[in-house]
N, C-alpha and C positions, 0 to 999 in steps of 0.2 A: 706594390704592399711593400713593408719591410720584412726582410729575413726572420724569422722566429728567435735568432739569434742574439738580435737584436732588440734590448728591452728597455723603454722609456720609465725611468722612474718620476712619477708626478711628484712635485713637492708641495706639500702642507704650507699654508698660508700662515703667517706669522705676525698677523695683525695686533695681537695683544702684547707683543714684544715690542713694538715699533711705537704703538700708542702709550704703552710704559714708559717707554725712552723717553719719551715727549715731555709727559709729564712730570718726569721725574726731574728735569733739568731745574725747575724752579728750586726746588728743594737743594741740588747740588750746589747752585748759584749763591742760595742765601746762606750757605754752610761757609763761605768764604769770607775773608775780610778785605774788601774792595773798598775800602773808605777814599773818599776823594776822587775814584773813578766816575766819569760820564757815561751810564750804560746805554743813553739814547743811540736810535738807529745812526747809522753814517748819513750826515747831512748832504744837500743835494752839493754837487762839486762840478767843475769845470772836467768834464769826462777827456778832453783833450791833452789834460796834463797828466793822465794817469798812464803809468809805466806800462808799455807793452811787452810782456813777457816773452812773445812769440819773437822777438826782436834779440839777437845775439847781444846787441849792445845796450839792452835795457834802453831804450828811447822812450820817451813818451809819445802820444799818437799825435801831439802837435810838430814833433821835431822828425817825424818821419816824411819822406817825399811821396811813399806809396800810400794810394788812399787806405785808410784803416777806421773802423768804428768800434767802441769799447761800451760794454755794460757793466754797469756794477752798483751796489748800495742801492738806494731807493727805486731808482730807473730800472732796475734788474728785478728787484722784487714786484714793481707794477707790471712787467713784462711776462714772469714766470709762467709757463706753461707745460704740460705733460709732455710736450715733444720740444726738441731743438728749433725745429723749423719756426713754430708758432711763437716762441719766445723770441726769436727773431725778425719777426715778419714784419714789423712795422720802420726798420731800418731802412734808409733809402738802398735802391738795389738789391736788396734781399727779398724773396718770398720763400712760401715753403711749399714742398711737393704734398700730397696728399693721399692716404689709402686707407682713411678712417682715422677715428682718434688715438690709434696707437702708432700711428708712422707719420712722420713730418721731417723730412729734410732739407736742409737749406739750399735754396736755388740763388747762386750769386750771379747777377746780370745776364740772366737767362740760361746760366749754365748748372748744371747738377749731375749726379750721380757721381762716377769716378773722377769726375774734372774737378770736385770740391773736395779739399781733404778736413776732414773731422779728426780734429787731436784733443786729447787729453793729458794736459800738460805737457805739450810739444812733441808726443807721441802717439802715433795714430790709434783709434779706438777699436781698430783689428776687428769689429763686426762686420758681417756679409750686407750691409745696407745698402752697397752698389751695385750687388749682384742681381738684386730683383726689386721693383717699386714698392714690394708690400713687405718688405724687411725694414725693420725700426733699428734705430743706431741706437748704442748701447750707452747712452749718455741721459744722465738726470739733470737736469737743468734746475731742479730746486735744491742742489747741493753745490751750485757753481758760485765761488767768490767774486768771478769775473768772468767775461765771455767776451772775446777777441776777434774780430771779423776782418782780414786782411783780403782787400777785393783785387782784382785782375790778377795776372799769374804771379804765385808761389812758390813757383817751381824751383826759384834759387835757393831757399832755405829747407824745401820738404819733398822734393823729388816731382817726379813726373804726375803723381796723382792730385797734384795743387795746380795744374793747368789754368784754373778757372780762379782760384781762391783758397782759403784756409779759414775755418772756425777754430778757435782754441778754446777751450775750457779750462780754466783755473780754479781747481777745487782745494787746494790749500791742504791736503792730506798727507804731504811730506812738508815740513815747515821748513823755511831756509832763513828764518829769523828769529830771534827769541821772542817771547810773548809779553805784552805790555804788563800783565798781570797774571797771577799764578792759574786761574781758570777763565777761560773766554768760551763763549758760545752764542746759540740760537736755537729758537726751534717755534714751528709752525704748526697748527692746527687750523684746517678749513675745509667746509661743505660747498658741493657747487650744485644749484638746481638742477640744471639741464640734465643731468646723467645721474643723479643721487649720489655723487661723487665723495668721498671722504679722504683726504689726504693729510698726513702727518709726517713731520720731518724734524728730525735734531742733530745739532752737531754740537760737539764739545772739545776743547783743547787745554791741554793741561800740562804744567811744567813744574820742574822740583824748585827748590828754595834757591840754585843757585841759578836757575834757568838754563841748563844746556840741554838739558834732555825735554823733548817737547813731544806729547803724547795725543793722539787723535782719535775719534772715533764720530761715527755717522751713520745716518739711516733714513730712510724713507719707506712709507707705506702708503700705496694708492689702491683705492677700490673705486671704480667707477661703471656704472651700469649702461645700459643700452642708452644712447642720447637721444633727445627732443629735436623735433625739426619743425618747421612751419606745415609738412603734410604729414606728420606723426612721428611715431618713435623709428628711430635709424635701426634696423635689427643688425644684432650682432656687430656692434661695436662698442663692446665693453672694453676696459682697459683694467689690468691689475699688477701692480708692482711693487716688488718687494726688493730693495737695494741697499747697502751699506758697506762700511769699509774700517778698516784700524790702519793706523800709522805711527811710526816713532823716528825722531829725528834727533840726533846728536849734533849740536851747535856751538861750535869755538871762535875765537877770536877772528878765524884766519879762513872760516867756512863751514860748511857742514857735509852730514852723510846721514841717510835716512831710506827708509821703505815703506811701504804700503800693501795690504794685501785687499782685494775687493770683491764684492758678489754682486751682480746684476742678474735679477729674476724677473721675467716680464712676461706676462701673457695677455694677449689680445685678439678680439675677432676681427675677421675680414668680411667687411658689409657688403664686398662686392660677391659673396658667396654665404648668404644669409641662412640657406637650407629653405626648409618649408615648415615652421613650428605647428601650422594646422594640419600637417600630415606625420607630425614627429620626427620630421627629419632636421637633425642638428647642422649648423653651419661649421665652415673652414675657422679654426683658429689656430695660431702661433703662439709656441712657448718657448720663451729665449732662457739662456742661463749662461753667464759667461763669469769666470773666475780668472781674475786678472795680478799679477805681483808685479810691483814696481820699486827700482832703486835708484836714488838719485845723490848725486855728490856734487859739492861747489867749493872752488878754492878761490879766495880774494887777496891775492898777494903776488908780488912782483917774481917772478922766475924767467931767466933767460930773457927773451923778447917778448915775454906774454905778462899780462896783468890779470887774468882770470882764466878760469875752467869749470865749464859745464858739463856733467856726464849724467847719462839717464839710459835705462834698461828696462823694458817691460815684455814680460813672459804672458801670453795670454791666451785661455783655453776656453773657446766658444762652441756653441752648440745650441741650435734650435729644431723642435718638431713641429711639422704642420699637421694637425688634426683634422680629419674628415668626420666630424661628429665625434664619435668615441674612438675610432680607430686611426692609426697613425698611417699617415699619406707619405712625408718624405721626411727625411731627417738629415740635416746640415750640421757639418762640422768645420771649424777653422782653427787651426792650430799656427799661432804666430810668437817671433819673438823678434825684437827689434832693439837695437841701440843706437845712441847717438852721442857724440863728442863735440864739443866747441870750445875755441882757445880765441880769446882775446887778445891783442897784441897792445903793446904800449904805443904810445902817439910818437909817430914819424911826422915831424914838423906840423902840418895841418891835418895829417890825417891819422885816423884811428880804423880799426877793422879786426874781422874775425875769420877764422877757417875753421872748418869742419869736417867732420866723417859721418857716415850713418850707413847702418847696415838691415837686413830685414832678412826674414826666413818664413815663409807663409805656405800652409798646407790647407787647400778647400776641397771639401769632398762634399757630394750630395748623395743620397741613395734614396729611391723609393720613386713613387709615380711623377715626381716633378722633377725628376734630375735631368736636366737638360744642360747641364756642364758639367764634363768628365770632371775626376779626381786631379787636381793642379797644384803643381810646386813651384814656388816662385822665390826666386832669391835676387836679391836688391845688393847693391852697394853704391854708395855716392859720396862725392867730394866736393865741397863749395866753399869759395872765398868771397868776401865781401868787406868793401872799403866806405868808409865816410869820410869826406873832406869839408873842414868848415872854414869859412872866411868871412868872419863877421854875418853879414846879412845874406850871404849866398853859401849854398850847400850842393854838393855832389855826391851821389851815393851809385857806387859801380859793384858788381857781382857777376861771378861766373859758378855754374853747377855742372859737373859730368857725371852721369849714371850709367850703371851696367847691369841690366835686367834681364835674368834668364827664368823662361817659363818652360815648365814640362807638364803636357796632359797625357795620362793614361790612353795607350795607343794611338797616338798621334806623334807626328815630329816635333821636338822641341824648337824654342824660338828664342833668339835673344836680341836685345834692344840697345843701342848708346844714345839714351837722351842726353842733348846739350842745351843748356838755358843760359841767356845772357840778358842782363838787365843793366840800365842805366836810368838814373834820375837826378832831377835839379829841383831846388828848393830858393825860391828868392823872397825875402823880405822886404818890399821897398818901402816898409815905413811900419810902425807900430801896431797898426790896426790890420795891413794887407798881406798875403803872400800867395803867392802863385808856384803851381808844382808843373812838372814837364815829367813825364814818363815813357821810355822805350823799352818795350821787352819781346824777346825773342824766346819762346818756349817751347819744349817739345814732351810729349807723351807717348807712352808705351801702351798699346790696346791691352785693355781687360781680358779677363779669362772669359766672361760671355760674350765680349767681341770677337775672339779668336776662335773658341771653339763650343758655342753653343749649337745644340743639334736637339731639338726634342720641343714638346709642347710646353708653354708656358702660361700657366694659369693666371698669374698676375696681369699680364699683356694681354691675354685671352690670344694666344696665336702661337703660330708653329715657329720658334727662332732658330735661323741658321746662321752661325758665325763665319769666320773668314780667316782661316789660319795662315794666310799669306800676306797679312794687313802690313804695313810700315806705320813708322812713328807718326801720330799726329803733329803737325806744326803750327804754331800761333804767333803771329806778328801783331804787336799791339802798339799803341799810341794814345797816351790819355793827358789831357790838360785840367789841371782843377784851381780853382779860386776859392782862397778862404779869407773871411773877415769876421776881427774879432773887434766890438765897440762897445760901449758903455750901453746902449741901447739895442742893439743889432748885432747877432751873431747869423753868419752864413756862410754857407758851402756850396760847391757846385763842383761837375766833374762832367766834362765830354771824353767819350773814349772811340774807339774803332779798332776791332781786330779782324784781321783776314787770317783765316784757317788754310793750312795746305794739307789735305787729305783728312777734312772732318769726318770723324765717325759717326754714325746715327744707323738707327733700325727704319729701314724701308720697306713699305709696303710692295709686294712684288705682284700684286694681281691675281694670283693663285690660290687656290684651297687646298686642303689635306683631303685625300679620298674618303668617302663618306664611310661611317661605320654604325653598326646597328646602336640605337641609343644614344648615339653622339653624332651633336652637328660639327659640320665641317668648319677648321680652322683657317683662318688666314694667315700667308707662309709671309713671314717678314724675314727681311735678309739685311745682318750688319754689313754696312757699306762704307766706302768712303770718297768724298768728293769736295771739292773746295767751295769755302762758305764764308760769308762775312757776317762781323755782328757789328750793332752802331748803337750807341746809347748814351741816356743824358740821365742826371741824378742830380737831386739839390735838395738843400735842408735850410729853413730862414728860421730865426727864432727872435722875435721880437720882447723885449723886457719892457711891459707896459707899467709895472709898478715896482718899487722897491722902497720900501719906511717900514713903520711900526706895526703896520696892519699886515705886514708879508710881502711875499713877492709875487707876482701876477706875471705869466709869459705866454706869448703866443708863438707855436711851432706851427709851420708849413713845410709839406715835404712831397715829393714826387719823384717818380725814376720812369723811363721809359727805354725799351730795347727791343730792336729789331733783328731775327736770325733769318738769313736766307741763303741758299745756294747761290754759287756764281752764275749759273743759266737761269737764275731769277726766281726760282721755286722755292716757296715758302718753308721752312723746316718746322718739324711738327712740335705741340706742346710746347711753343715759347710763351712766356710768361706776360701776363697784359701790362698795360701801363697803368700806372694809379697815381692817386695826389690824396693829401688828406691833411687836416687839422685838429690841433689839439689845443686846447686851453689848460694852463696849469696852475695852480696857485697854493703856495706853499709858505705856511706861517710857523710860529714857533713849537704848535702842537698838533697843527693841522697841516692834511693835503688834502688836494681835491684836482679832479682833473675830468675834463669832459673832450671827447673827439669822435672824429667822422673820418673815414678811408673810403674813399670813392675808387672801385677796381672798374676799368672801363671794358666795354666789349670788346671780346678778341676776335677779329674777324680776317685778320692775316695768317690764315692756315694753312696747312698742306694740303695736297691729295689724300681724299676720302677722310679728312678730318674735320668734325663738325665746330661749328661756330661756338662761342660762349657768352652768354649776356652778361652785361654788367651788374655790378650790386653794390650799395653803399651799406657799411656796417658802422654802427653807433656804439661807443663805449664809455664808461662812465668809473672812475676811483675816487674812493674815500677813505682816511687813514686819520686815527686820531692818536696821539702818541702821550704818555706819562710816566714817569720816572718814581719808581720807589727807592727804597733806600740802596738796594744793591743790583737791581733789574730795571730794565727799559721794557715797556710795555707797548705793543699797538693794536688796537683792534681796526678791522679793514673792511672795506665792502666794496666789491667789483663788480660791474656789469656789463655785459657782453652782448651784442646784436639786440641793441634794445628794440629796433625795428622789427625783429624775427622775420629777418628778411631771408629768403632764399637765395643763397649763395652758393655756387659750385665752381671748384675750382679749375682751371682750365687746363694748368699741367697734369692733372690726375687721368689717369686710365678709367676711372670708376664715376668720371663727373655724372654721367648720363643717368646712374642710378644713386649715387650717393652725394648728399648736399652737406653745408658745415652745419654744426650745431644751431640750434635756435637760441631763441632770448636765453640768458644765463645770468642768474644771481649768485655770487659767491659772498661768502661771509667766514672770517676766522680772525685768528690770536695771532700776534708774534711775540716771542720774548727775544730780547737779548740781554746778555750779562758778561 
């Protein structure tokens, strides 16, 4: 238990504030003179041509040789969920972890945890979701303008924590360009039947008459009860979220400078420890609070050999408390400061490029029953350089990054690492419709805190975890070939990749148990270990444009992915995401949108020692929206249905799969406002 000197202050819910904000936006919008503006929702567009802000050169997805997916506009609205992982779950190569309704972290090509970087505006989210599988990300998908997924090693741009990929959330809290109108915004109210869930979100951006000063405010209120499953109520699966931010930017002729302040308050239950309601025993719940301050600036003008600069800084103060019923069990804190500077240089012949510098300082601490990792301070410095060469239909992308990472844990010798990453990519457009990409990457990752210093019982994994403070860097060598086709009737893309890990870090069963204690079951002892491993995979997506006339647009999308992860000695790695394939039929007319889809998740029987297999399942979903415009606003009524078959679905990557299943049949109804 925690010392009496540590006091946790419960934060009263502010549901009325968020609902009032959402309902007040139509009044704000109608008070503005927006004559001539089309307030309708963003029309469907080719997401391959959306600018990827995670690239310093601000290239589109189509111009990048590295595989990338982007969600925005209507596609993002249709996919939005309470967790980041579930929002991205239908992208090829991307699945979600699961620890109940409150936790869903992206898994990219079978890799998760500290190998996948989760960024907010290009800087780390700085939560503690990589430390334990029951910790949520401090990200609100409902406030995202755009979500970018860089697949494969992204260590070149974002350091050793991105050896498997990066998810970057663009929220627009700090405006970089002037608004098209004096006031712009959106709001949404929705109700979900499976959990009696109520969600309200609102966002407004406003500028003065000259457009130079842009102000921003946003907020989300979410209140979800325990969700229903085909076998009854999933106890202790509730989620309650309160989050919001304010921001301001000054935008001049040659650049911008701005700041934002945000607060993320999230409480959710751990369905793996539901307690015993019949005996009056409450379950385990987690209460997160993060305060974050960001400062960004940009210059778009020539100076010396450069033609642009981007600088950003974030200071984050994070805490969460794990309650055992009403009693405080464990208290986690994370204090982090991070800064990043990017300079793009003028063209030299056929070459453009960027150099950058990144620094970070983070202190993590856990106090209480589940403090299986000691107080740890980590300092990092990174320097990167990337070049882009273009010759008509052929391009080359090269890059290098060097980092210095120092980690100190209380009572243990400090460790220092110097990860070095190299990347080479090529893209050839051999006609107007076809292009092929080829990537070679060598990436290195410094071990995470829990991998080095864990020593104690970890309830989330139901085991006693032991780290190895002598671990070296994890190294990955990847090769990938991608093929893309953009035609009048068909769009298609596919990638085949193979990654060999030198010193892959994983949690291995030792076959031993902790000594028995009164009223306590022995825990299996698991050791963080290193061994050579290999991953091989394929992912593909094909869209057939079946109809495009006055009646609307009809398209059929098919997608699938498969990944296999195993040690070099032939043993399967644990909790590898299963293979999937799916079909979506989408219709889009002037005022109407409708979609019907099904995803088949295959049986996972390539399992590690002492790991159980997971049965396959099929999830069917449907979406419908009707849009209309008034004088100054665009309105949209929507209806979503998920898991229409009320299927028993269990996530193989979850430690809770034997006791926790995904939600059953759900119907969601709501209204969106755009102005």
